[in-house]
N, C-alpha and C positions, 0 to 999 in steps of 0.2 A: 900572454897570448890564451890561456884558459879564461881569465875573465871575458876576453874578447870574443870567445867563441860562445859562451853562455849567452851573453848580452844580442848575439846576432841569432842565435835560437830560439830565443824567447819568442820573437813575431811570429817566425816559422810554426813555432808549437799553438801560439795562439789562432794562426790562421788555419792549421791542421783540426784544430778545437771547432771552429765556427764553423767549418767546412761539412766534415763530418757530423756534426749536428743539427744540420739543414738538410737533411735528406728529403728527398723528393718521393720517394718510393711508397707508395701507399702500405699504413703498416699490416696490413694483412699478408702483404708479399713480401715484408722485412725478412731476413735471415740472419744470425749471427757472422760477425764479420769475418772469420776466419773460416764459413762452411764453405765448400767447393759444391758447387752446380754444375751439374752437366750439361754441357751444351747438346743441340738438337742435332747438329752435323757428328757429334761422336756417336750418339743413336743409330743413325743411318748407317754410318758403317760398321757396327759393330753392336749389336742389338743384345745380346747375349752377355757380354761384360758389365753394362750399365744397369742392367736390373736392381731395382732396390735402391737406386741412386736417387738423390733431390735433385730434382730441376725447374727451373723456372722460365718458361717457354710462353709465348704469346703469339697474336695474330687477328685474324679475320674469320668471323664464325661463317662456315660452309652448310653445316647442317646440324639441327637439334632434334635427337629423338630421346623421347621420355621410355625410359623402361619401367617395370615392377617395381625393382629396387635402386634405381639408379637414373642419372642420366648422362646422355651420352653426344659430348658437343664435337662435331668433326670441324675441325680449325685448318686454314692456310697459313703456315708458318712465316712470321716475318721476324726479322731481328729485332730486339728489344735496344729503347733507349735507355738512357741513365736513370730515367725514371720508373723503367721497366714498361712504358707505354711501346706497343708494337708502332714501327718504324716502317708504313705503308711504302711500297715500290712496285714496280715493273716484272720485279724477278723475286721467285722462293726460292724455298729449299725444298719445298714438299709441303705435306700434310700432316696433322696427329689427331689423335682422338685422345678427348680428354673425358674420363669418368668421374662423376660428382656422386655420390651418397645423396640421395633426394630430390627433389623436385624442382627443376631451374624450370620456370615458366617461357615458354618459344615466343610468347609476346614480347618479353622482355630481352632475352635472349636472341634475338633473330639474326638472320642472314646479312651478314654485311658489318656489323657492329664489332669494335674490336675488342679483346679479351685479353689478358694476361692469367696464366694458370702455375701454381705451386703446389708441386705433390713431389710422386716417388714415381721412376719410369718400372713401367710393368712390361709385359711379354707384347711384342707388337703382333698383330692382327692383319690376316690377309681380308683384302675387299676389292670394291671396285669403285673406281671415279667415271660414269659414265657406263661404257662397255671395256675399259682399259681395268686389267688388272693392278692391282697395288697394293704393297706391304706397307702399313700404317704403323708408326710407335704409338705406342701408349702411355698416358699418365695417367697416374691414381690422385684427382686432385685434392688437397686438404682445403686449398682457398682457389676461388676464384673473383678477381677481378673485372668488373665490364666498366669500360670506358665511356664517359660521355663525350659526344657527337662534339666534333670542332666545326662551327659554321663558319666560313670566311664572310666578310661585310665588305660590301663594295661601296668605298668611300673615295669621293671625287672633292680634291680641294679647288674651292674658287675662292679669288681677290676680288674686294671691292671694288668694281670696275670705274668708280669715280673718282678713285684715288692717282690713277694717270691720267686725269683728264687735265687741260690748262688751266680749267678755273679753281683748280686746287693751287697752283703754282704761286699766286702771290699770298697765299695766307702762310704767316710762319706755324709750322705742326712742331711739336715736341713729343708727339707718340706715332705710333706703326700702325699700319691697317691692321686688323684683326683679321684670322682666317674663318673663310666659313665654311664648314664642312657639312655636305648634303649627302645622306643616307640615300640608297637606290634600294627600295626592298622587295625582294622576290616574291612577294605574295601579290595577289591581284584580288580587290573587292569588287564585287559586283552589285 
């Protein structure tokens, strides 16, 4: 029985090593395996007990302000996928501010771009969203990852119209029609 358990656990061990070796999280955002990351919801509930804890939060940039010694990015929070990419949706848990020591160009880090930040929870700050008073959880980031935009492609599949014609029926065919892909471009040329 012991030998059978060893034989059965070997494929499980190999699969576990393979899956853990294929991490899709960017290197700059990776943390050691047993590291506990503080969730955004925990900080919203109790900011004083979570100060100094390590956190990895992400979302969409709402505003970028370059100060004399750092850059402040206001982010609309979205939950993270397994790759640490923000999963955008119609609901959010709120906003937070990320402070990064150094200059982040607002042309590159512009509104609407997805980012994920890794750093330590800092003291919450008071601010406004429009005229609404708001308490921002803050993160002093050691790493910030800017995600590339995903652009959907409109693809239409069209079959060869002559394949279904009666004129093709009397010829023996041993092959199948090829699928033709027609891509529509969203840009127009003048």
